[in-house]
N, C-alpha and C positions, 0 to 999 in steps of 0.2 A: 220414222227413225229405224235404222237397221237394228234388228233384234237378234241378239246372241243368247242362245239357251244352253246352259251347262247342265248336263245330266249326271248328278253325283258330286258330292262335296268332300271327297277324300283328299289326299295330298295333291294330286294333279288338278282336280276340280277347284279346290280352295285356292291354290296358288294361281291358277289361271284367272279366276275372278279377281283376286287381290291385285294381280299385276295389270289386268285390263283396266281396273279403276285408275291405275297410275299412268298408263300409256294412252288411254283414249282421251280425246278432247271432250269437253262438256257438250252434251247433246249430239255427239258423233254416233253413238250406238247405245242401245238399251241392253243391259246384261241381266239375265234371269238365271238363278241357281235353283235347281230342283233336287231335294233330298228329303228322305223321311225323317232325318234327325235335324236338330237345330244347331249342331256343332260338328266340327271335325275331330276325330279321335287321333291323338298322337300315339300310335300303337307301340313304338319302342319303349314307352313307359308302362305298358300294361303289366309286364313281369314285376316291376317295382311296386305298382299299385296292388297287385295280388299279395305282395310280401309286406305291405304296410309301410313302405318307404315313401310313397307319393300319395297325396290326397286325390280322390276320384275326380273332383271338379277341375283340378289343375291339369289333368290329362286331356280335357276337352277345350277346344278353341271355338268360341261362339261366333257363328256367322254374322249375326246382327250387330255384335260389338265391333267386329273388325272389317266388315264389308259395308261401307257407308253408302255406296251408290249402286249396290246390287239389289235387285228385288229377290227376296227369298220366298220360295214356294215349298211348303211342307207337304210332300206327297211322294208317291212312287210312280215312276214312268212305266207304262204297260206296253207301249209300242212307239217306235220311231219310224214314221212313214216319210222317208226322205224324198220319194218320188213326188209327194205333194207338200213336202216341208211342213209337216204337222206332227205334233207329239200328242199322244193320248196318255192321260195320267189319272191317278186316283188320289184325291186329297186325303189328309190325315183322318178326316171324319168318314171316309169311304165314298165321298161324292165323286163321281166320274167327271172328267173335264178334258178339254183338248186345247192345244196352244199352237199357233202358227209361229214359224221362225224363218229367219234368213240364213243364219249360221247355227249349226248344232255342234256341241262338243260332248263327246261321250267319254266320261271319266267316272264310270259307275264302280270301278274298283273290282275287288274279288271277294268271294265268300269261301268259307271253309270247305275243303274237298272231303267228301265222305264216300263211303263204299257200302254196298248192300250187305253189311255184316249183321247177323241177327242180334238184336238187343241194343245196338249202338245208339240208334235214334232216341231211345228212351233212357238209357243208362248214362250216356256220355254228355259232355258239354264242350263247346268250342272255346277258343281263346282269341277272339278278334275284336270284342267290344268291351267297353267299360263295365257293363252289366255282368258280362261273363267273368271278368277278372275279379269283381267284387264278390260274385257268387262263389268262386273258387276259394278266395280268402276266407269268407265267412264259413263255408263248409268245412274247411280244414281246421279252423279254430274251434268250431262247434264239435267236430269229431274228437279233438283233443280233450275238450271238456267232458264229453260223454265217456271217453275211454278212461279218464282219471277215476271215474266211479264205477267202472266195469271190471269185474275180476278177470284175471288172465284166462285166455281161451280163444276160440274161434271168433266170437263176437267182438272182442277187443282188437284182435288182429285185423279184422275187416275194417274197423274204424281207423286204424293206424296205417292202413295200406293206401298208398297213392300211386296211380298208374297214369302215365302219359303215353300217348301214341303219336310218334313222329319226332324225329331227331334233327329237324331244321333249326333255324335260329329261334323261331317263336317257341318251339318245344323245349330246346335246351335252356334258353334264358329263363322261362317260367319254371321249369323243373329245378334249375339251380337255385333260383330265388326262394322257392317254397321249401327246398331242403334247408337252406340257410335260415329262413324264418323259423322253421320247426325246431332246428337245433337251438336257436336263441330262446324260443318259448318254453322248451323243456325245463329250463331253470325254474319256471313258475309251477311246474307239475312234479312234485317230489314222488308221486305215484308211478311216474313213467321214466323210462330210460331211452337212450338212443337205440339200443338193441331192440326195443319194442316197436320202433317205427320201421316201415318198409316202403322204400321209394323205388319204383320200377319205370324205366323208359323203354318203350318198344319201338324198334326201328326195322323196317322191312329190308333195307339195303345193308351193305357191309360196313357202313361208316355213318357217323353223325357229322353235322355241319359240312355239307358238300361244297360250300363256298370257300372253304379254307383247304390248306394242303393236307395230305394224308397224315403227315407227322403231327401237325397241329390238332387234327381231329382225334388222333390216338391219345395225345396229351390230355385233351378235354375228357375223354372217356375214362382214362386212368385217374384223373383228378376227381371226377365224380365218384368213382369207386372208392377212393381213399376217404371220402366223406360219407360212406355208408350207403351209396345209391347203386342200383343195379341197372346196367344198360344191356338190353338184349338185342344183338344184331342178327340179321338174316331171320327175323321173326315177325310173324303177322298175327293179328287177332282173328281167330276163327268165329268167336261168338262172345257176346257180353250180356247175356240175358240176366236181368235182375242184379247186375253188378258182378256176376260170376264170369270173369274174363278167362276164356280158354285160348291159349296160345298155340301156334302151329307146331311147336316142339312138344306139345302135350302138357305143358305146365299149366296149372290153374291158379289164378289170383282172385281172391275175394276182396272186393273194394267198395267203399262208399263214395269214392272220388275218382272218376275216370275222365281225363281231359284229352280231347281229340285235337291234335295239332299236325295232322298228316298232310300239310300243304294246302294250297288254295287253287281255285279255278275262277275264271272270269265270271262276273255277276250274270247268271243266266236270265235274270229278270229283264235285262236289256239286250244282251247279245243274242238271245234266242227269239227276240221280238222286234226285228227290224228288217228292212229290205236292203240294208247296207251289207257289204261283203264280210263274211265270217270265215276264219281259217279253220283247220282241222281240229284245233284245240279249243274252239268256241270263242276266240278273241276277234275283235274287229281288225280287219286287215288295214294296215297303215303304211304309208310311204315314209321314207326317211325324214321328210319335213313335217311329219305328223298329220298330213292330210289323209283322210280315208281314201283308200284306193288300192289298186293292184298295179303291177309294173306296166300294164297296158291302159289303165284308165284312172282318172282322178274324179272323185265324187265332189263336185263343186259345193262349197258351203258346209262340208262335213269334216270334222277333226276328231281325233281321239288320242288318248295317252293314258299312262298308268297301267294298272294290272289287267284291265279289260282290253288292252290294245296290243297287237303283235307289232311292236316297233322294231324295225331293223337295227341291229347293233353294228354300226359302221366301224367299230374298233376291231371286229372279227372275233371278239371274245364272248359272243352271245350264246344263248341256249340253242343247241342244235346247229352250231356253226360247222361248215364244211369248207374245203378249199375253194368252192365256187359260191357258197352262200354265207352271208354274214351271221346268220342266226338272229335271234331276237333278244332284247334287253331282259335282264333278270327282273322278275316282279318284286321290286323292293322299294323302300321309301326314297333311297338315294336317287334312283332314276325318276320316280314319279314326281318328286319336287322339282327337279331340273326340267323335266318335260313340261310340267305345268307352267313354269316361268317362260319357256320357249314358246309354248302354245300362245300365250298372250301376245308376245312380240310378233309371232308369225301371223296371227289373225289381224292385228293392226296393220302389218305390212300388206297383207292381201286386200284389206279394205281400202288402202291408199294406193293400190296399183303396184306395189312392190313385189319382190320375190321372196318367198319364205326360205328360211335357213334350215339346213339339215341338222338333225339331232346327232351329236357325237359327244360321248362322255366316257372317259377312262375311269374305271373303278378306283376310288380312293382307298379302298381297303375294307376290311370287315372287322367289326368290334362287337363283342357280346359280353354281357354281365353273367356271371355264374353264381351270384349271391353277393351279399354285403362284403365288400373288400376284395372280391375275386372277379377276375375277368380274363378275356383273351382278345388280342388284336393281331391282325395280320395284314400287311400291305406288301405284296410281292414276296421277297425272301425274308422280310423283316417280321419277326414274331415277338410280341410282348405278352407276358402272362402275369397273373397275380394282381397285386394291388396297383401297380402302375397302369395296367390295362383297364382296370376298373375305374381309375381316375380319368383315363382317356374316354371311356364310355360315357361317364357322367358329364365331362366337360363338353364333349361333342354334342350330346343330345340336349343339354340345357341351353346351348346356343342355337341349336337347330330348330327347336320348337318355335312356331310362328309367334312373333310379337314379343317385345321386351316385357310386357305385362305378364305373360305366361312364364317367361324366364325367371322373373323375380319371385313369382309365387312358388315355383318349384324349388328354387334355390333356398327360399326362406323355410320351406318345409324340411329340406335336408339339414339345414342348420339347427332347427328345433330337434330333429331326430338325433343329431350329433350330441346335443346336450342332454336329452331325456330318453333316447332310445326310440325304437319303432312304436308307432301308434297302432298296434295290431289289436283291434277290438272287433269282436263279432257283432254284427247288426242283423242277425238272422231273422228277427221278427219283422224287419222292414218288408219282407215278402208278403206278409199278411198284416199290414199296418192297422187294420180295424179290429183285429182280434181282441185286444185289451178292452176297447170300448164296447164291443159286442158282449163280452163276458160281463162287464160292469152293468150293462143295460138289461141283461137277461133277468126275468122275474125270478125271485127266490123260489126254491122248491117248496111245494105245499107240504106242510108238516102233518103227518098222520096222527090222529088222536091216540093218546096213550090207552092201553088196555086197562080196564078196571080190575 
């Protein structure tokens, strides 16, 4: 049987497998999905997860629950040898293995882009996984608890200072949601006031949200400032040793919560370990029909899509577009989902001797949440802000998350929050779940004899 191996189960990989199950005839091909996790993360809900508006498990889409005819392999791919059509991988328990294939699909997605800034690797945390979002939420709530019993001064200021690096959609949405959650939680802390909290967003360029117009970007920045948040433009982080964040303008911010959202890069675990063509930005070179290749050559049996693929944007509105070059599609969920669906159709067409279809998608617009009841939406010249945009954000994503089962779980959570408020509870001890048992199991201290 023809074997199709999908490397990575993000948006593009999950949808490719999901739709292949729909389009393939029974016994026409075997589909294998390799990913270190057992679920796809619906990343647009991570900011609301961090703010206590969405339950962690509702943001995850289980492979085994929704992919009925796909073989799931928990592991990391270490090399894709297309010349011999063989993949080497490492299983979840560390066991090495290899797997032959007839067709390979590279959809390994992207990882957080970092820079060699002193201290960042130890002091900061990313914002691309469920675990990171939960950590950010628990840390912020835990810091509020500590600050409530700490006298005014540098130690309390450090606990109540939150620093985000990166003003793209991921950074702005998480920043706005956490500012909103903190404002709501302060009602429970009479010892603290809004003036005690300090939220800073650091952006190296001259604007936030580069996907929207300059006017809309300015509105977002002013809106955040009205809510007591600081946005530093044309500013970089020079160092972050032990949470002491030194900015390029000389300002120093002491913080216990540094969140790094300064963009993404193609997953190097795959793109640096293959004999398939890679572009200057470390992405797999892809033709408009999603087959791996260059203008002069097609690599038969190899396909790629999503954030780790340089997919030409035939609309002419892509990244790096010139009068003679179309540029490439923006690395976002909107493109990855549609590319994954087209991948499945094109692979089936190729199996049956047909001609693959080129990928072409016009951007439907950009929508972002800025906190509970606040948002911004732009599609062409149309701009919506405030509560209507927030409703549009929720409406779009609750319908976009895969499967009605996930839709209903998320919607039910929102309804319960509407009745009883955010379920913002710190579960800090989950990082050391055995600590209580170990303490209870420890032998009692030996009592010293009393002096006569």
